[in-house]
C-alpha positions as a LaTeX table, in Angstrom:
\begin{tabular}{lrrr}
\hline
Residue & $x$ (\AA) & $y$ (\AA) & $z$ (\AA) \\
\hline
Met1 & $-2.89$ & 6.79 & 12.31 \\
Ile2 & $-4.31$ & 4.73 & 9.45 \\
Val3 & $-2.11$ & 4.12 & 6.42 \\
Ala4 & $-3.20$ & 2.77 & 3.06 \\
Gly5 & $-0.39$ & 0.70 & 1.59 \\
Phe6 & $-0.30$ & 0.12 & $-2.15$ \\
Gly7 & 1.35 & $-2.31$ & $-4.48$ \\
Phe8 & 0.82 & $-1.88$ & $-8.18$ \\
Arg9 & 2.02 & $-2.73$ & $-11.64$ \\
Gly10 & 3.55 & $-0.13$ & $-13.95$ \\
Ala11 & 0.35 & $-0.15$ & $-16.01$ \\
Ala12 & $-1.83$ & 0.74 & $-13.02$ \\
Thr13 & $-3.98$ & 3.83 & $-13.46$ \\
Val14 & $-5.52$ & 6.23 & $-10.99$ \\
Glu15 & $-8.72$ & 4.21 & $-11.40$ \\
Ser16 & $-6.85$ & 0.97 & $-10.55$ \\
Leu17 & $-5.59$ & 2.56 & $-7.32$ \\
Arg18 & $-8.99$ & 4.07 & $-6.49$ \\
Asp19 & $-10.67$ & 0.69 & $-6.99$ \\
Ala20 & $-8.13$ & $-1.11$ & $-4.79$ \\
Leu21 & $-8.62$ & 1.48 & $-2.02$ \\
Ser22 & $-12.41$ & 1.26 & $-2.21$ \\
Arg23 & $-12.24$ & $-2.55$ & $-1.96$ \\
Ala24 & $-9.86$ & $-2.33$ & 1.03 \\
His25 & $-11.81$ & 0.00 & 3.27 \\
Asp26 & $-15.27$ & 0.48 & 4.62 \\
Asn27 & $-15.69$ & 4.18 & 5.30 \\
Ile28 & $-12.09$ & 4.62 & 6.45 \\
Asn29 & $-10.24$ & 7.66 & 5.17 \\
Pro30 & $-6.47$ & 7.20 & 5.47 \\
Thr31 & $-4.39$ & 10.37 & 5.57 \\
His32 & $-1.22$ & 8.63 & 4.44 \\
Phe33 & $-0.47$ & 6.44 & 1.44 \\
Ala34 & 2.58 & 4.19 & 1.44 \\
Thr35 & 4.35 & 2.12 & $-1.20$ \\
Ala36 & 7.78 & 0.82 & $-2.10$ \\
Arg37 & 10.35 & 3.57 & $-2.61$ \\
Asp38 & 10.80 & 2.63 & $-6.30$ \\
Lys39 & 7.06 & 3.10 & $-6.92$ \\
Ala40 & 6.41 & 6.30 & $-4.95$ \\
Asp41 & 7.14 & 8.69 & $-7.81$ \\
Thr42 & 4.88 & 6.92 & $-10.31$ \\
Pro43 & 2.65 & 9.58 & $-11.93$ \\
Ala44 & $-0.62$ & 7.70 & $-11.34$ \\
Phe45 & 0.21 & 7.18 & $-7.66$ \\
Gln46 & 1.28 & 10.81 & $-7.19$ \\
Ser47 & $-1.87$ & 12.05 & $-8.91$ \\
Phe48 & $-4.14$ & 9.79 & $-6.88$ \\
Ala49 & $-2.59$ & 10.83 & $-3.57$ \\
Lys50 & $-2.83$ & 14.50 & $-4.51$ \\
Thr51 & $-6.49$ & 14.15 & $-5.45$ \\
Leu52 & $-7.29$ & 12.76 & $-1.99$ \\
Gly53 & $-4.88$ & 15.04 & $-0.12$ \\
Ala54 & $-2.92$ & 12.09 & 1.25 \\
Glu55 & 0.72 & 12.34 & 2.26 \\
Ile56 & 2.96 & 9.79 & 0.52 \\
Ile57 & 5.38 & 7.69 & 2.52 \\
Ser58 & 7.97 & 5.85 & 0.45 \\
Val59 & 9.18 & 2.71 & 2.19 \\
Asp60 & 12.72 & 1.42 & 1.86 \\
Ser61 & 13.11 & $-2.17$ & 0.68 \\
Thr62 & 14.77 & $-3.15$ & 3.98 \\
Leu63 & 11.64 & $-2.13$ & 5.88 \\
Leu64 & 9.36 & $-3.89$ & 3.38 \\
Thr65 & 11.13 & $-7.21$ & 3.73 \\
Ala66 & 11.08 & $-6.98$ & 7.54 \\
Gln67 & 7.27 & $-7.04$ & 7.68 \\
Gln68 & 5.16 & $-10.16$ & 8.17 \\
Thr69 & 2.40 & $-10.16$ & 5.57 \\
Thr70 & $-0.88$ & $-12.06$ & 5.71 \\
Thr71 & $-0.98$ & $-12.81$ & 1.99 \\
Gln72 & 1.72 & $-14.16$ & $-0.28$ \\
Ser73 & 2.18 & $-13.24$ & $-3.94$ \\
Ala74 & 4.97 & $-15.02$ & $-5.81$ \\
Ala75 & 5.38 & $-11.98$ & $-8.09$ \\
Ser76 & 5.68 & $-9.62$ & $-5.13$ \\
Gln77 & 8.11 & $-11.95$ & $-3.39$ \\
Ala78 & 10.32 & $-12.13$ & $-6.49$ \\
Ala79 & 10.25 & $-8.39$ & $-7.21$ \\
His80 & 10.32 & $-6.92$ & $-3.70$ \\
Gly81 & 11.19 & $-9.67$ & $-1.23$ \\
Thr82 & 7.80 & $-9.56$ & 0.49 \\
Gly83 & 4.54 & $-11.46$ & 0.09 \\
Ser84 & 2.57 & $-8.24$ & $-0.33$ \\
Val85 & 3.95 & $-4.78$ & $-1.06$ \\
Ala86 & 0.62 & $-3.25$ & $-0.02$ \\
Glu87 & 0.55 & $-4.96$ & 3.37 \\
Ala88 & 4.27 & $-4.49$ & 4.05 \\
Ala89 & 4.19 & $-0.79$ & 3.09 \\
Ala90 & 1.13 & $-0.11$ & 5.25 \\
Leu91 & 2.65 & $-1.88$ & 8.25 \\
Ala92 & 6.07 & $-0.25$ & 7.89 \\
Ala93 & 4.63 & 3.25 & 7.48 \\
Ala94 & 2.21 & 2.87 & 10.40 \\
Gly95 & 5.14 & 2.15 & 12.72 \\
Pro96 & 6.22 & $-0.46$ & 15.26 \\
Gly97 & 3.35 & $-2.56$ & 16.56 \\
Ala98 & 1.08 & $-1.64$ & 13.62 \\
Lys99 & $-1.76$ & $-4.01$ & 12.80 \\
Leu100 & $-3.41$ & $-4.77$ & 9.48 \\
Leu101 & $-7.10$ & $-3.96$ & 9.47 \\
Ala102 & $-7.63$ & $-6.61$ & 6.75 \\
Pro103 & $-5.58$ & $-8.47$ & 4.14 \\
Arg104 & $-4.82$ & $-6.68$ & 0.87 \\
Ala105 & $-7.60$ & $-6.05$ & $-1.60$ \\
Ile106 & $-7.03$ & $-6.39$ & $-5.34$ \\
Ser107 & $-8.43$ & $-3.97$ & $-7.91$ \\
Gly108 & $-10.85$ & $-5.36$ & $-10.47$ \\
Asp109 & $-8.30$ & $-4.95$ & $-13.25$ \\
Arg110 & $-5.71$ & $-6.78$ & $-11.06$ \\
Lys111 & $-3.17$ & $-3.96$ & $-11.50$ \\
Ala112 & $-3.20$ & $-2.62$ & $-7.92$ \\
Thr113 & $-3.50$ & $-3.84$ & $-4.36$ \\
Cys114 & $-4.28$ & $-1.95$ & $-1.18$ \\
Ala115 & $-4.10$ & $-2.80$ & 2.51 \\
Leu116 & $-4.88$ & $-0.68$ & 5.54 \\
Ala117 & $-2.85$ & $-0.68$ & 8.75 \\
Glu118 & $-3.31$ & 1.17 & 12.00 \\
Gly119 & $-0.43$ & 2.28 & 14.15 \\
Asp120 & 1.09 & 5.03 & 16.23 \\
Ala121 & 3.62 & 6.50 & 13.77 \\
Thr122 & 3.42 & 10.24 & 13.26 \\
\hline
\end{tabular}
């Protein structure tokens, strides 16, 4: 299972999310999108996931903070208790023993991040 984890600002658009995903992967098509529980119902995120037919996994803050992230954002740490919401969400949703395929990628407008993780969660 490959999960695309996303972190994003409130002003992020579908295009911000699409750009972050395209920068994060090289011909990988995740079937699941994950983000922090408080971001999962954001209209742009919902619309983007629906467009690609991806199932959304909302990740509880306790699971986010339990993940070891490769990158560290001071803003993410202050807001969510993790160095990268994208990396933490991808790892948590992909299940125990999940591995990041690469560090988070940042959209050109700097409003969204995306990281891909592979794991055995179903």
